[in-house]
C-alpha positions as CSV (number, residue, x, y, z in Angstrom):
1,M,44.3,24.4,46.5
2,L,46.6,23.5,43.6
3,F,45.6,24.0,40.0
4,T,47.4,23.6,36.7
5,D,47.1,26.2,33.9
6,Q,47.5,25.8,30.2
7,L,51.2,26.4,30.3
8,H,51.4,23.5,32.7
9,R,52.3,25.8,35.6
10,H,51.1,24.8,39.1
11,I,49.1,27.5,40.8
12,E,48.3,27.5,44.5
13,L,45.4,29.8,45.5
14,P,42.7,30.2,48.1
15,Y,39.7,28.2,47.2
16,P,37.3,29.5,46.2
17,P,38.9,32.7,45.0
18,Q,37.1,35.9,46.1
19,R,38.9,38.7,44.3
20,I,39.5,38.0,40.7
21,I,41.3,40.3,38.1
22,S,41.0,39.4,34.4
23,L,43.5,40.7,32.0
24,V,41.9,39.3,28.8
25,P,38.6,40.6,27.3
26,S,37.2,37.3,26.1
27,Q,38.0,35.7,29.5
28,T,36.5,38.6,31.3
29,E,33.2,38.1,29.5
30,L,33.4,34.4,30.3
31,L,33.7,35.1,34.1
32,F,30.6,37.3,34.0
33,D,28.7,34.7,32.0
34,L,29.7,32.0,34.5
35,G,28.0,34.1,37.3
36,L,31.1,35.5,38.9
37,T,30.1,39.2,38.8
38,E,30.5,39.8,42.5
39,K,34.0,38.4,42.6
40,I,35.5,40.3,39.6
41,V,37.4,43.3,41.1
42,G,39.5,44.4,38.2
43,I,39.6,44.2,34.4
44,T,41.5,45.9,31.5
45,K,40.3,48.9,29.5
46,F,39.7,46.6,26.5
47,C,37.3,44.4,28.4
48,I,34.0,45.7,26.8
49,H,31.6,42.8,27.3
50,P,29.1,42.6,28.9
51,Q,28.7,46.3,28.5
52,E,26.3,46.9,31.4
53,K,28.5,45.1,33.9
54,V,32.1,46.1,32.9
55,K,31.5,49.8,33.2
56,N,31.5,49.7,37.0
57,V,34.6,47.5,37.4
58,P,37.9,49.2,38.1
59,K,40.3,49.2,35.2
60,V,43.9,48.1,35.7
61,G,45.4,49.2,32.4
62,G,45.6,47.5,29.0
63,T,46.4,43.9,28.1
64,K,50.0,44.8,27.5
65,N,50.4,47.7,29.9
66,F,49.4,46.9,33.5
67,H,49.0,49.5,36.2
68,F,50.7,47.5,39.0
69,E,49.8,50.0,41.7
70,K,46.1,49.7,40.9
71,I,46.4,45.9,40.9
72,D,48.1,46.0,44.3
73,A,45.3,48.2,45.7
74,L,42.7,45.7,44.6
75,A,44.5,42.8,46.4
76,P,43.5,40.0,44.1
77,D,43.7,36.4,45.1
78,L,43.5,35.2,41.5
79,I,44.6,36.8,38.2
80,I,43.6,35.3,34.9
81,A,45.8,36.0,31.9
82,N,46.7,34.7,28.4
83,K,50.1,33.9,26.9
84,E,49.5,35.7,23.7
85,E,47.3,38.7,24.7
86,N,49.4,39.7,27.7
87,Y,53.1,40.5,27.9
88,R,55.6,38.1,29.6
89,E,57.4,40.7,31.7
90,G,54.2,42.0,33.2
91,I,52.9,38.5,34.0
92,E,56.1,37.4,35.5
93,Q,56.1,40.5,37.8
94,L,52.5,39.8,38.9
95,A,53.3,36.1,39.5
96,Q,55.8,37.0,42.1
97,K,53.0,38.4,44.3
98,Y,49.8,36.7,43.1
99,P,48.4,33.4,41.8
100,V,48.3,33.9,38.0
101,W,46.4,31.4,35.9
102,I,47.5,31.6,32.2
103,S,45.6,30.3,29.2
104,D,47.2,29.3,25.9
105,I,44.8,28.9,23.1
106,Y,45.2,28.0,19.4
107,T,42.2,25.8,18.7
108,L,38.6,25.3,19.7
109,E,39.6,22.4,21.8
110,D,42.0,24.6,23.7
111,A,39.2,27.1,24.3
112,L,36.8,24.5,25.6
113,K,39.5,23.2,28.0
114,M,40.1,26.7,29.2
115,I,36.4,27.2,29.9
116,T,36.3,23.9,31.8
117,S,39.4,24.8,33.8
118,I,38.2,28.3,34.7
119,G,34.9,26.7,35.9
120,E,36.9,24.4,38.2
121,V,39.1,27.1,39.5
122,C,36.2,29.5,40.2
123,T,33.7,26.9,41.6
124,K,31.5,27.1,38.5
125,K,32.2,23.6,37.2
126,I,28.6,22.7,36.3
127,E,28.0,26.1,34.6
128,A,31.2,25.7,32.6
129,Q,30.4,22.1,31.6
130,I,26.9,23.2,30.3
131,M,28.5,26.0,28.3
132,V,31.2,23.7,26.8
133,S,28.5,21.2,25.8
134,F,26.5,23.9,24.0
135,I,29.5,25.3,22.2
136,D,30.8,21.9,21.2
137,S,27.5,20.8,19.8
138,A,26.9,24.0,17.9
139,F,30.3,23.9,16.2
140,R,29.9,20.2,15.3
141,L,26.8,21.2,13.4
142,L,28.8,23.9,11.6
143,A,31.7,21.6,10.6
144,K,32.7,22.0,7.0
145,T,29.6,23.9,6.0
146,Y,31.4,26.0,3.6
147,S,34.4,26.0,1.2
148,G,36.7,28.4,-0.5
149,R,40.1,30.0,0.0
150,V,40.2,32.9,2.4
151,A,42.7,35.7,3.1
152,Y,41.8,37.0,6.6
153,L,43.1,40.5,7.1
154,I,43.6,41.8,10.7
155,W,45.6,45.0,10.0
156,K,46.3,47.7,7.5
157,N,49.5,49.7,6.9
158,P,51.1,47.3,6.8
159,Y,48.6,44.6,5.8
160,M,48.7,41.6,8.2
161,V,46.8,38.4,8.0
162,A,45.9,35.5,10.2
163,G,48.2,32.6,9.4
164,S,48.5,29.1,10.9
165,H,48.9,28.4,14.6
166,T,46.2,30.9,15.4
167,F,42.7,30.5,16.8
168,I,41.3,32.3,13.7
169,H,43.0,29.7,11.5
170,D,41.4,26.9,13.4
171,I,37.9,28.5,13.2
172,L,38.3,29.0,9.4
173,Q,39.2,25.4,8.9
174,R,36.3,24.2,11.0
175,L,33.9,26.2,8.9
176,G,35.3,24.6,5.8
177,F,37.5,27.4,4.5
178,E,41.0,27.1,3.3
179,N,43.4,29.7,4.8
180,A,45.2,31.3,1.9
181,F,48.2,31.9,4.2
182,A,48.3,28.6,6.0
183,E,52.0,28.2,5.2
184,K,52.8,31.3,7.2
185,P,52.6,31.0,11.1
186,R,51.0,33.6,13.4
187,Y,50.2,37.1,11.9
188,P,52.6,37.8,9.1
189,E,52.9,41.1,7.2
190,V,51.9,40.7,3.5
191,N,51.5,43.0,0.5
192,L,48.8,43.2,-2.1
193,N,50.9,41.1,-4.6
194,E,51.2,38.3,-2.1
195,I,47.4,38.3,-1.6
196,A,46.8,38.3,-5.4
197,E,49.2,35.4,-6.0
198,R,47.1,33.2,-3.7
199,K,43.9,34.0,-5.7
200,P,41.6,34.0,-2.7
201,D,37.9,33.3,-3.2
202,Y,37.2,35.5,-0.2
203,I,39.0,38.4,1.5
204,F,37.7,38.8,5.1
205,L,38.2,42.2,6.7
206,S,38.1,41.9,10.4
207,S,36.5,44.5,12.7
208,E,39.5,44.1,15.1
209,P,42.2,44.7,15.9
210,Y,42.1,47.1,12.9
211,P,38.6,48.5,12.4
212,F,38.1,47.8,8.7
213,K,35.1,49.7,7.2
214,E,33.1,49.8,4.0
215,K,35.6,52.3,2.4
216,H,38.4,49.7,2.8
217,L,36.1,47.0,1.3
218,Q,35.5,49.2,-1.7
219,E,39.2,50.0,-2.1
220,L,40.2,46.4,-2.1
221,Q,37.3,45.3,-4.3
222,S,38.5,47.6,-7.0
223,I,41.9,45.7,-6.8
224,F,40.6,42.2,-6.3
225,S,37.7,42.0,-8.7
226,E,37.7,38.2,-8.7
227,S,37.4,37.9,-4.9
228,R,34.4,38.4,-2.7
229,I,35.4,40.9,0.0
230,Q,33.4,40.9,3.2
231,L,33.5,42.7,6.5
232,V,33.4,40.3,9.4
233,N,33.0,40.5,13.1
234,G,36.4,39.9,14.5
235,E,35.1,39.0,18.0
236,M,33.3,36.0,16.5
237,F,36.5,34.7,14.9
238,S,38.9,35.4,17.7
239,W,37.2,35.6,21.1
240,Y,37.6,32.2,22.7
241,G,35.4,32.4,25.8
242,S,31.6,32.5,26.2
243,R,31.4,34.7,23.0
244,L,31.7,31.3,21.2
245,L,28.0,30.9,22.0
246,E,27.2,33.9,19.9
247,A,29.8,33.0,17.3
248,S,28.0,29.8,16.4
249,K,24.8,31.8,15.7
250,Y,26.7,34.4,13.8
251,F,28.4,31.8,11.6
252,R,25.0,30.2,10.7
253,S,23.8,33.6,9.4
254,F,27.2,34.6,8.0
255,L,27.3,31.4,5.9
256,K,23.8,31.9,4.6
257,N,24.6,35.5,3.6
258,S,28.0,34.6,2.0
């Protein structure tokens, strides 16, 4: 059958697919949560959820470093990837041999469309529709619940923040926050002076990709005494699959505690 991915590429694949490799952690979790456990034959070393299921699935490298010989040995009839999280050269090489469905996600709407499409491709249309309905309803209830200017840090040495045209930016806006670095696209490097100039009400220290800890919070709090600095679960802000079900619960508690 012929399907179209989020890069508007047409993908022809056996239907239904029987041997799926996922190259994106959040989409791997989605596949399991849609009930496709028996069809998942390969994942990356960064695919950590659901913990009890991923440990027994063969690993095919990282998100930006594929082990092509392992992928060939698994003989997939569908590979699921992402434009940002995976690397172009690797995906192009795989696409010469296998059907590769690629997501491209910057907003919650993009994520919900991805879930719907994966459901259609993998014969889990009803399950995907139910999941999308729950996520959409939960985030509608959360809309503009909060306020304040936020600097969302994702890396240290050098410091990097989430700017505009990112999924994190979209989630921050939906919750009612103002992104202090909205004028900078993607994930720019910044220094402490640039953060100070924006006078953020909050500085969020993400748990990933850089694992910010309490010591980093204390260090920055001594510098930015007028800002509230908070460690946040990066998966909740940046994983765009079924983790969004947990994210909506997290944000309710997170907002109450903020």
